[in-house]
C-alpha positions in Angstrom: -88.8 22.1 48.6 -87.7 19.9 51.4 -85.3 17.0 50.5 -85.1 14.2 53.1 -82.4 11.6 53.2 -83.4 8.2 54.6 -80.3 6.4 55.8 -80.2 2.7 56.5 -77.2 0.6 57.7 -77.1 -2.8 56.0 -75.2 -4.5 58.9 -77.7 -3.3 61.6 -80.8 -4.1 59.5 -79.5 -7.6 58.6 -82.2 -9.9 57.2 -84.9 -7.2 57.8 -83.3 -4.9 55.2 -85.4 -6.0 52.2 -88.7 -5.6 54.1 -87.7 -2.2 55.4 -86.6 -1.0 51.9 -89.9 -2.1 50.5 -91.9 -0.5 53.3 -90.0 2.8 53.0 -90.3 2.9 49.2 -94.1 2.4 49.4 -94.5 5.0 52.1 -92.2 7.6 50.5 -94.7 8.1 47.7 -96.9 10.0 50.1 -94.1 12.0 51.8 -94.0 15.7 51.7 -91.2 17.0 49.4 -88.6 14.8 47.7 -86.4 12.1 49.2 -83.5 9.9 48.7 -83.0 6.5 50.1 -79.4 5.5 51.0 -78.0 2.1 52.3 -74.6 2.1 53.7 -72.8 -1.3 53.6 -69.6 -2.6 55.0 -70.6 -6.3 54.6 -69.8 -6.7 50.9 -72.9 -8.8 50.4 -73.2 -9.5 46.7 -77.1 -9.4 46.9 -77.2 -5.7 48.0 -76.6 -4.0 44.6 -79.7 -5.8 43.0 -81.8 -5.2 46.2 -81.0 -1.5 46.3 -81.7 -1.0 42.6 -85.0 -2.7 42.9 -86.0 -0.3 45.7 -84.5 2.8 44.0 -81.9 3.2 46.8 -78.3 4.3 46.6 -75.8 1.8 47.8 -72.8 3.3 49.6 -69.8 1.0 50.2 -67.6 1.9 53.2 -65.1 0.2 55.5 -66.4 1.8 58.7 -66.1 -0.5 61.7 -68.7 1.2 63.8 -72.3 2.4 63.1 -71.3 6.0 63.8 -68.6 6.0 61.2 -70.8 4.2 58.6 -73.7 6.6 59.0 -71.3 9.6 58.9 -70.1 8.3 55.5 -73.7 8.0 54.3 -74.6 11.5 55.5 -71.6 12.9 53.7 -72.9 11.4 50.4 -76.5 12.5 51.1 -78.0 15.8 50.0 -81.0 16.1 52.3 -82.1 18.9 54.5 -83.5 16.4 56.9 -81.8 13.2 58.0 -83.9 10.2 58.8 -82.6 7.2 60.6 -85.5 4.7 60.6 -85.4 2.2 63.4 -86.1 -1.5 63.0 -89.4 -1.2 64.7 -92.9 -1.6 63.3 -94.8 0.1 60.4 -95.8 2.9 62.7 -92.4 4.4 62.5 -92.8 4.9 58.7 -96.1 6.6 59.2 -94.6 8.8 61.9 -91.8 9.8 59.5 -94.5 10.8 57.0 -96.2 13.0 59.6 -92.8 14.5 60.8 -91.9 15.5 57.2 -95.2 17.3 56.8 -94.4 19.5 59.8 -90.7 19.9 59.1 -91.0 23.2 57.3 -93.4 24.8 59.8 -92.2 27.7 61.9 -91.1 26.6 65.3 -90.6 23.0 64.2 -88.3 20.7 66.1 -84.6 20.4 65.3 -84.7 16.7 66.1 -87.2 14.1 67.0 -87.2 10.5 68.2 -90.0 8.0 68.0 -89.6 5.4 70.7 -91.0 2.0 70.0 -92.8 0.4 73.0 -91.2 -2.7 74.3 -93.2 -5.7 75.5 -92.8 -7.4 78.9 -91.6 -6.2 82.2 -87.9 -6.9 81.6 -88.0 -5.0 78.3 -89.9 -2.1 80.0 -87.2 -1.9 82.7 -84.5 -2.1 80.1 -86.2 0.7 78.1 -86.2 3.0 81.1 -82.4 2.4 81.5 -81.6 2.7 77.8 -83.9 5.5 76.8 -83.4 4.6 73.1 -82.8 1.5 71.1 -82.2 0.3 67.6 -86.0 0.0 67.2 -86.3 3.8 67.7 -86.5 6.2 64.7 -84.5 9.4 64.6 -85.2 12.6 62.7 -82.5 15.3 62.7 -82.2 18.6 60.8 -79.0 18.5 58.7 -77.8 21.9 60.0 -77.9 20.6 63.6 -76.2 17.4 62.6 -73.4 19.3 61.0 -73.3 21.9 63.8 -72.5 19.3 66.4 -70.0 17.3 64.3 -72.2 14.3 63.3 -72.1 11.0 64.9 -69.2 9.8 67.1 -67.3 7.5 64.8 -66.0 5.4 67.7 -69.5 4.4 68.8 -71.6 1.6 67.5 -75.1 1.0 68.9 -74.7 4.0 71.2 -74.1 6.4 68.3 -77.6 7.7 67.8 -78.5 8.0 71.5 -75.3 9.9 72.0 -76.1 12.2 69.1 -79.4 12.9 70.9 -77.6 13.6 74.1 -75.3 16.1 72.4 -78.2 17.8 70.6 -80.0 18.4 73.9 -76.8 19.7 75.5 -76.5 22.2 72.6 -80.1 23.5 73.2 -81.6 21.9 70.0 -85.3 21.6 70.1 -85.8 17.8 70.6 -89.0 16.0 71.0 -89.4 12.3 72.1 -92.6 10.6 71.1 -94.0 7.1 71.7 -95.4 4.9 69.0 
């Protein structure tokens, strides 16, 4: 049976963390296979232990200074076959994760996938074309590919996940990019 690890960074999520935890906890009841929800924290916020217990998530304390190093710590603690890095975008990302998990075990499935969240306005659209991915985007990566390419670059912060995607493509992983 497929085990998926959902990894959230408390610093990146900020004030949206309680809402995202609640949304993921509700949605996970319909996910294919089993799952674990992990929150990595370097902030030391005293409210996080109670929040993570309420949403049945595991809290991982670390001292990583960058997003890449914090998420690598969370992946090391996780047990999942599939690593999910939900973006801070809308509810559609959670529904997309549900669909992606149903197709994860199929033959010829993707090794990694990205759900790009559409941006509003001309400036954001222009920025989207330059950036390719953003913190709003959701990433799905097979654990064996994550480990094969050495995980996230611990020196990178906001660029850690887009750079992971770049390395996956360079190593001929089957990557799909979809739009919400």
